[in-house]
N, C-alpha and C positions, 0 to 999 in steps of 0.2 A: 743908343743903337740907331741904326738907320731906320727910316720909316717902314721899310719892307719887313724888318724883323719886329719892330714895335707893333705893327698892325696884323701880324700873323696870328692865326688861330688853328686849332685842330692839328691835322697831320703836318702842316707846314711849320707850325710852332714847335712841334716835337722834333722835327728835323733840325731846326736851328738849335734847340736845346742839346740834341745829340752832338752837333758839331762843336758846341761850346764845351761839352763834357769830354769830347775826344781831345780838344786842345788842352784842356786842363790835365787830363790823364796822361796823354802821350808826350806832350811837350813840357809839362811842368813837373809832374810827379815821376814819370818814367825816366826823364832826363836829369832828375835831381837838380832842377833849376833854382829851387828856393826851399827854405824851411820856415816854419812859423817863427816869427820874431820873438826874441826874449825881451823881458822888461829892460835889461841892460842895453840891448841893441837899440830899442826904441828910444831910450833916454839919450844915447850917444848920437842918434841920427836926427831926431826932431820929427817934423811933419812928414808922413809917408807920401811918396809920389803916387799920383793916381794912375790907374791903368784903364785902358779902353779896349774895345774889340773892333777889329776890322772884319766885316762880314762880306762874303762873296758867294755867288751861286753860278756855277758853270756846269752845263751838261747834267742837270739835276743833282749836282754834288754840292751840298751845303758845307761851307767852310767858315771857320772862325779862327782868327789869329789875334791873340792877346798881346798888346804892346804897352810898354811903360810910356807915360807922357813925359819924356825926357826934357821937354822944353820947360818944365816946372823946376828942374834941378838947377842948383847954383852952377854957373858956368865959369870954368877956368879958361881964360882966353889963350893960354899957352898950350892947352891940351890938344893933341892930335885926335881928330874925330873922324878920320876918313881911312880908307884902306886902299893901298896901291893895287892896281890891276896891271896885267900884262898889256903892253902897248900893241895895237893892231899890227904894226910892222914887225914886231918881234914874233908874234903869233904866226903871221904869214910866212916869215923866214923859216920858222920851225916846221911848219906844214910842208913848205916847199922842199926843205932838206929831207924830211921824213918820206915824202913821196919819192924822191930820187933814190933814197936808200931802201925803199920797200918796207918802211916801218908800218906797223899797225897802230892806229890812233883811235882815240875815243874821247869824248868829253863827259864830264860828270858834274852834277850839282850836289853840293853837300846839303842834305836835308836838315833843316834846323841848325845851320852852321853856327850861329851865335851861341846856341845852347850846347855846343861842344867846347865852349871856352869858359874856363873858370874865372871868377872875379879875382882881382889881385888880392893877395894876403893883406888883411887889415882894412880893406875897403868895405864899408857898410852902406848898402842901399836898401832902404825899406820901402815897400810898395803896398798899396791897398788894392785888392782885386777889383775887377770890373763890377760896377754896381749891378749890372744885369745878372751876373753870376750869383750875387747875393740874393737878389729878388727871386731868382729861379731855384734857390736852395742848393746850389752847387757848392757854395762856400758859406761858412757861418758868418753872421754879421760881426763886425768889429775885428775880424781877423786881419793881421798884417803879416807880410812875408818879408824875409831878408833874402836878397838874391845871392845865390851861389854861382850862377852862370850869367853870362852877358846876354840878357834878354833883349828882344827887339824893342826899339824905341829909345834906348839909352844912347846918349851922344857918343859915349866911348866904346860901344859895342863893335862898330866896324874896325876900329884900331886894335882892340883886344883880339878880335877874330884874326886880323891880319898877322899879328904876332904869333898866335897859335898855329895858324895855317903854315906860315913860313918856317917855324921851328920843326913842325912835323915833316914838311916836304924836304927840307935840307938834310934831315937825318935819315931819309928813306933810302934804302939800298935793296937790290934784288939781284939774283943770279939766274942766268939762262945758259944752260950748258956749263961751260967753264968760265964764262965771262961775267964779271961783276959790273953792275950798273948803279948809277946814282943820278939824281937831278942836279942840274947846275943852273944857277940863276943868271939870266942875261944881265950884263953890266948896264944896259940902258934902262932896265926896269927896277 
């Protein structure tokens, strides 16, 4: 943990613990991101990947984000580990067209985007929870988790999210009045 978290006492320490508990509850248990590893899964995987916490404090809001240390995983040099984004020129073109046509626009961030993405069938990744969580009693000692979702820190998470995002957006349709709409991918992106 960062020195700020390590040196905390009293109310400040409790605030960090609550942030860690919120991360564990909302992003791992509520999102069904993992399950306790079985003996067979542990035997098939080998040594668990460690996890760490990224701590932040902004406007008196204590935040904890648990991340897998993906740099400890074996690396497949052929694996795509990035996600494509819309090019700025494509976005600017769409905004310009929308303004001329009087479209309403908004932007959104998908909270916990990676945690909306299932791990590929048959892929087993086992992690050990952050040591700080064990010391604070949030997680039992020697527990390991098998990931069911693409957790932050895995090399493949951006690519897996990209596939999930694109499959959802290309199948999206809606109707306004008697007109049906769908999203169309720009050929440049």
